[in-house]
C-alpha positions as CSV (number, residue, x, y, z in Angstrom):
1,S,-9.7,-31.4,-4.0
2,Y,-10.3,-27.6,-4.2
3,S,-8.3,-24.3,-4.2
4,F,-10.0,-20.9,-4.4
5,A,-13.0,-21.9,-2.4
6,A,-10.9,-22.7,0.6
7,L,-11.5,-19.4,2.4
8,I,-15.3,-19.8,2.0
9,Y,-15.1,-23.3,3.5
10,E,-12.9,-22.0,6.3
11,V,-15.3,-19.2,7.2
12,Q,-18.2,-21.6,7.2
13,A,-16.3,-23.9,9.5
14,A,-15.6,-21.0,11.9
15,V,-19.2,-19.9,11.9
16,G,-20.2,-23.5,12.5
17,S,-17.9,-23.5,15.5
18,V,-19.3,-20.3,17.0
19,L,-22.9,-21.2,16.4
20,F,-23.2,-25.0,16.3
21,R,-20.3,-26.7,18.0
22,F,-18.7,-27.7,14.7
23,R,-15.1,-28.9,15.4
24,S,-13.5,-26.5,12.9
25,Q,-10.0,-27.4,14.2
26,Y,-10.2,-30.6,12.2
27,A,-11.6,-29.6,8.9
28,S,-13.3,-26.9,6.8
29,L,-17.1,-27.0,6.1
30,P,-18.2,-27.2,2.4
31,R,-21.8,-25.9,3.0
32,L,-23.4,-24.0,5.9
33,L,-26.8,-22.5,5.1
34,V,-29.5,-25.1,5.8
35,K,-32.1,-23.1,3.9
36,D,-30.3,-23.9,0.6
37,F,-31.3,-27.6,1.2
38,E,-35.1,-27.1,1.6
39,A,-35.7,-28.5,-1.9
40,T,-32.7,-30.7,-2.1
41,A,-32.0,-32.3,1.3
42,D,-30.7,-35.6,0.1
43,A,-29.2,-37.6,-2.9
44,A,-32.6,-38.8,-4.2
45,S,-34.0,-35.2,-4.5
46,L,-30.7,-34.0,-6.0
47,L,-30.7,-36.7,-8.6
48,G,-34.4,-36.1,-9.3
49,R,-33.7,-32.4,-9.9
50,F,-30.7,-33.2,-12.0
51,N,-32.7,-35.4,-14.4
52,K,-35.5,-32.8,-14.7
53,E,-33.7,-29.5,-14.5
54,F,-29.9,-29.7,-14.8
55,A,-29.1,-32.5,-17.2
56,H,-30.2,-30.4,-20.2
57,T,-28.5,-27.2,-19.2
58,M,-25.4,-26.7,-17.0
59,K,-25.5,-30.2,-15.4
60,D,-23.5,-30.3,-12.1
61,H,-22.2,-26.8,-12.8
62,H,-25.7,-25.3,-12.3
63,H,-25.8,-22.9,-9.4
64,S,-28.6,-24.7,-7.7
65,Y,-26.6,-28.0,-7.9
66,R,-23.4,-26.4,-6.7
67,S,-25.1,-24.8,-3.8
68,V,-25.9,-28.2,-2.2
69,A,-23.5,-30.8,-3.6
70,V,-19.8,-31.5,-4.0
71,S,-18.1,-33.6,-6.6
72,C,-15.6,-36.2,-5.2
73,M,-13.6,-39.3,-5.9
74,C,-14.4,-42.4,-3.9
75,S,-10.8,-43.2,-2.9
76,L,-7.6,-41.4,-2.1
77,G,-6.0,-43.6,-4.7
78,S,-8.6,-42.9,-7.4
79,T,-7.2,-42.3,-10.9
80,G,-10.4,-41.1,-12.6
81,P,-12.5,-40.5,-14.5
82,E,-11.5,-36.9,-15.3
83,A,-9.5,-36.1,-12.1
84,S,-7.7,-37.8,-9.3
85,P,-6.8,-36.7,-5.7
86,A,-3.1,-37.2,-6.4
87,G,-3.1,-35.3,-9.7
88,N,-5.1,-32.4,-8.4
89,F,-3.9,-32.0,-4.8
90,I,-1.1,-29.5,-5.4
91,K,-3.0,-26.9,-7.4
92,G,-6.5,-27.9,-6.4
93,Y,-9.6,-27.8,-8.5
94,S,-11.7,-24.7,-8.8
95,C,-14.1,-22.8,-11.1
96,T,-13.4,-19.1,-11.7
97,D,-16.7,-18.1,-13.2
98,L,-17.7,-16.0,-10.1
99,S,-16.6,-13.2,-7.8
100,F,-15.1,-14.9,-4.7
101,R,-15.0,-11.6,-2.8
102,R,-18.7,-11.1,-3.4
103,V,-19.4,-14.8,-2.3
104,L,-17.6,-14.1,0.9
105,E,-19.5,-10.9,1.6
106,T,-22.8,-12.6,0.8
107,L,-22.0,-15.5,3.1
108,L,-21.3,-13.0,6.0
109,E,-24.6,-11.3,5.3
110,S,-26.4,-14.6,5.3
111,C,-24.8,-15.3,8.8
112,Y,-26.5,-12.1,10.0
113,V,-23.3,-10.0,10.3
114,P,-24.6,-6.4,10.3
115,K,-24.3,-5.0,6.7
116,A,-22.3,-2.0,7.9
117,K,-19.6,-4.4,9.1
118,V,-19.5,-6.8,6.2
119,Q,-16.9,-5.2,4.0
120,D,-14.5,-4.4,6.9
121,L,-14.9,-7.9,8.3
122,A,-14.3,-9.5,4.9
123,S,-11.1,-7.4,4.6
124,Q,-10.0,-8.5,8.1
125,I,-10.5,-12.2,7.2
126,I,-8.5,-11.8,3.9
127,A,-5.7,-10.2,5.9
128,L,-5.7,-13.0,8.4
129,S,-5.6,-15.5,5.6
130,E,-2.5,-13.8,4.2
131,K,-0.9,-13.8,7.6
132,H,-1.2,-17.6,7.8
133,G,-0.4,-18.4,4.2
134,L,-3.8,-19.2,2.7
135,D,-4.1,-18.3,-1.0
136,V,-6.6,-15.5,-1.3
137,S,-5.6,-14.2,-4.7
138,Q,-9.2,-14.6,-6.0
139,F,-10.4,-12.4,-3.1
140,G,-8.1,-9.5,-3.9
141,G,-5.4,-10.7,-1.6
142,R,-2.0,-12.4,-2.0
143,A,-1.3,-15.9,-3.4
144,C,0.3,-18.4,-1.1
145,G,4.1,-18.3,-1.2
146,S,4.6,-21.8,-2.4
147,G,2.2,-21.5,-5.4
148,K,0.6,-24.7,-4.1
149,A,-3.0,-23.6,-3.6
150,G,-4.7,-27.0,-3.4
151,H,-6.5,-28.6,-0.4
152,L,-7.9,-32.1,0.1
153,L,-11.1,-32.6,2.0
154,Q,-11.6,-36.2,3.2
155,I,-15.2,-37.1,3.9
156,F,-16.3,-40.1,5.9
157,V,-20.1,-40.8,5.9
158,R,-21.8,-43.1,8.4
159,R,-22.7,-46.3,6.6
160,T,-26.4,-46.0,7.2
161,L,-26.4,-42.5,5.6
162,V,-24.3,-43.2,2.4
163,D,-27.2,-43.6,0.0
164,R,-29.2,-40.8,1.7
165,L,-26.4,-38.3,1.1
166,A,-24.5,-39.6,-2.0
167,Y,-24.9,-41.3,-5.3
168,A,-22.5,-42.9,-7.7
169,A,-21.8,-40.5,-10.5
170,K,-20.3,-40.2,-13.9
171,P,-18.6,-36.9,-15.0
172,Y,-21.0,-33.9,-15.0
173,G,-23.3,-35.5,-12.4
174,Y,-25.1,-38.3,-14.4
175,L,-26.0,-41.4,-12.4
176,D,-23.5,-44.3,-12.7
177,E,-26.0,-47.1,-12.7
178,A,-23.3,-49.8,-12.8
179,R,-22.1,-48.7,-9.3
180,S,-25.5,-48.1,-7.8
181,P,-26.4,-48.1,-5.0
182,L,-23.2,-46.5,-3.9
183,S,-23.3,-48.1,-0.4
184,T,-23.2,-51.6,-2.0
185,W,-20.3,-50.7,-4.3
186,V,-18.1,-49.1,-1.6
187,N,-18.8,-52.1,0.7
188,S,-17.8,-54.6,-1.9
189,N,-14.4,-55.9,-2.9
190,T,-14.6,-54.0,-6.2
191,S,-11.6,-51.7,-6.9
192,A,-12.3,-48.1,-6.1
193,E,-9.5,-46.9,-8.4
194,V,-12.1,-45.5,-10.9
195,G,-15.3,-43.8,-9.8
196,Q,-16.8,-40.5,-8.8
197,A,-19.6,-39.6,-6.5
198,R,-21.8,-36.6,-5.8
199,V,-22.4,-35.8,-2.1
200,V,-25.1,-33.6,-0.7
201,A,-23.2,-31.6,1.9
202,N,-26.3,-31.0,4.1
203,P,-25.0,-29.2,7.2
204,K,-27.5,-30.9,9.3
205,F,-25.4,-34.0,8.9
206,F,-22.0,-32.5,8.1
207,M,-21.9,-30.5,11.4
208,R,-22.6,-33.7,13.4
209,A,-19.6,-35.9,14.1
210,D,-21.9,-38.9,14.6
211,C,-23.0,-38.6,11.0
212,V,-20.0,-37.3,9.0
213,R,-16.3,-37.0,9.8
214,L,-14.1,-34.6,7.9
215,N,-10.4,-34.1,7.7
216,V,-8.5,-31.5,5.6
217,A,-4.9,-31.3,4.3
218,S,-3.3,-28.4,2.5
219,A,-0.6,-28.5,-0.2
220,D,1.0,-25.3,1.0
221,P,3.2,-26.3,3.9
222,T,2.8,-22.9,5.7
223,F,-1.0,-22.9,5.8
224,H,-1.1,-26.6,6.6
225,K,1.1,-26.0,9.6
226,N,-0.8,-22.8,10.6
227,R,-4.4,-23.9,10.0
228,K,-5.4,-24.5,13.6
229,D,-4.0,-21.2,14.7
230,F,-5.8,-19.6,11.7
231,Q,-9.1,-21.1,12.8
232,T,-8.6,-20.0,16.4
233,E,-8.1,-16.4,15.3
234,L,-10.9,-16.6,12.7
235,V,-13.3,-17.9,15.3
236,G,-12.2,-15.1,17.7
237,I,-13.0,-12.5,15.1
238,L,-16.4,-13.9,14.3
239,S,-17.2,-14.3,18.0
240,M,-16.7,-10.6,18.6
241,I,-19.7,-10.1,16.3
242,L,-21.8,-13.2,16.8
243,G,-20.9,-13.7,20.5
244,E,-23.7,-11.8,22.1
245,P,-26.4,-14.4,23.1
246,S,-29.4,-12.8,21.5
247,L,-27.5,-12.2,18.2
248,R,-26.1,-15.7,18.3
249,R,-29.7,-17.1,18.6
250,H,-30.9,-14.9,15.8
251,A,-28.0,-15.8,13.5
252,A,-28.2,-19.5,14.4
253,T,-31.9,-19.6,13.7
254,G,-31.4,-18.0,10.3
255,V,-28.5,-20.1,9.3
256,Y,-30.3,-23.3,10.4
257,G,-33.3,-22.5,8.2
258,G,-35.7,-21.1,10.8
259,T,-35.9,-23.8,13.5
260,L,-33.0,-24.6,15.8
261,P,-32.0,-28.2,16.6
262,S,-33.0,-29.5,20.1
263,W,-29.4,-29.7,21.3
264,W,-28.7,-26.0,20.6
265,S,-28.2,-23.5,23.4
266,A,-27.4,-19.8,23.5
267,E,-24.1,-19.9,25.4
268,D,-20.8,-20.0,23.6
269,Q,-21.0,-23.1,21.4
270,R,-17.2,-23.4,21.2
271,Q,-17.2,-24.9,24.7
272,H,-19.0,-28.0,23.4
273,D,-17.5,-30.6,21.1
274,R,-19.8,-33.5,21.2
275,F,-21.1,-32.8,17.7
């Protein structure tokens, strides 16, 4: 469950649609920049870095941890520890120790939007969000009318990839050895009422429907109803900048970490939906 980060996730989904065939009409995308995963591509490397670097400082609140991983509960019916989908859905869960407007602008720059256009584009995106009812109060825009800023992202990971992308966790990101490996625990008859996980949201997997499936629901009824139209318009705005084939290739190469996947092509990726 999340709230203030929703616009960032939505923009990443739209960029993924324009550049990489991501089906943004179904869900947002929690991470986009492949280069962020060079040192932490999977759960094993994340846990290794946690034990060596993060456990003694900010734990799973460390910037380098946040940049690649999401905290989640293992079932829609989970009651804890710490949080639960039912308890947090309406307001969402979010940290406020950062400038969300600056995060948005930095994201657009990382997607190779010309710097001269970044601030204006960010303002257009915030205005579009207000039009469709998405809470952008942390971006300098309006709050949603209902006051229900929460969203719920449902993540389905292919069975053979569960332990590659996730590990059973205690609060703050410590390994939960009693539920490890996570694939064995989720495949058992053990109750999933209590239990967290940390998921490495590597876009190389999260943008492929044969690896990860995502669904999103929003507590605010206006945005929940309007989300597909919002994504269509957002993709249209981004396509006006990233739509030219040579720029699309340049942007896609940068976002994907320097080397494009074999299935990528320079034409409009929105016309393809097999990934």
